[in-house]
N, C-alpha and C positions, 0 to 999 in steps of 0.2 A: 463570518464566512466570506470567502473570496473565491470567485471562479472566473476563469478566462478561457476563451476558445481562440486558439491561434490558427492562422492559415494552415490548411492541410489536415485539421482535425474534423471529426464528425460526431454525430450522436453515438456512434460506437464507443468513442472515448468516454462519454458520460456513463455508459453502461459498465465499462471496465472500472471506472472510478468507483461506482456504487458497489461492485463486486469486491474490489480490493478493500474498500473501507469496511464492508460487512465482515470480511475475514479478520481484519485488524481489530475491530471492536470485539469480536469473539475470542481471538487468541491473545490480544494485548501485546503483540510483537509485530515487527515489520513483515509485510507481505513477502518481501524478497527472501527473508530468513525462513519463513514457513515453506516457501517453494523449494528452496535449496535443501532443507531438511527432508522434505518429501522425496525429492529427486534422489538424494543419497540413500534413503532407506527403501526406495522402491514403493513407497506408500502412495495413497491417493486421498483426495479430499473426502471421498465417500467413506473411506475406512475410518475417518475421524467424525463421521456423522454430518458432514457438510455437503450440500448440493453444489456441484460445480457450475450450475446455472445461476446460482445466487452468491457464490464465493469465488474469488480468484487468488490463487497463490502465485501471483506474478509480481515482480518488483514494481515499486512506485508508491507505496503507502507506508507511512511511518507514524507510529503513535506519538502524540505530544504528551509528555509526562511531567507533572509538576511535583517536585519533592514534597513529601508529607501530604499530598492530595491524591495523586494517582493520575491515571490517564484522563485528559480533559478534551482531547480531540485528535485529529489526524491531519497530516499534510499529504496530499496525494497528487501524483502526476501520471498522465497517460498520454502516449503518443510516440514515445521513443522506444528503442529496445529496452526490455525490462531492467537490465543492469544499469542503463543510462537513466531511466526514470528514477530508480532508487538513488543513484549517485547525485542527481539533481536535487532531490529532496534533502539528502544529507548535507550537501553543500549549502543549500539555502538556510537550513536550520543552524549550521555552524556559523554562518555569517551573522544571523540574528543574535545568536548567543554571544558572539564576540563584541557586539555593540555595547 
């Protein structure tokens, strides 16, 4: 586990991270994708049996999946606009994979 708080962040970002991670652990897909699907369908987290106080369908959390193993964790960012949070995670994972 690694966590870092940068200037301009607050405990609110920690809460967003917890909610995004909870959603990804439940859905096994990126929080941004879940949010976009809900927005397109007009659906709500409550319709899927999730409490929006405990889950966040906002970009910034991506599952880490190991082939032949499954999901082993998440990478999560909070503090930027949600599309930028998501893009930062994807960029970091691509950089690690390229090593």
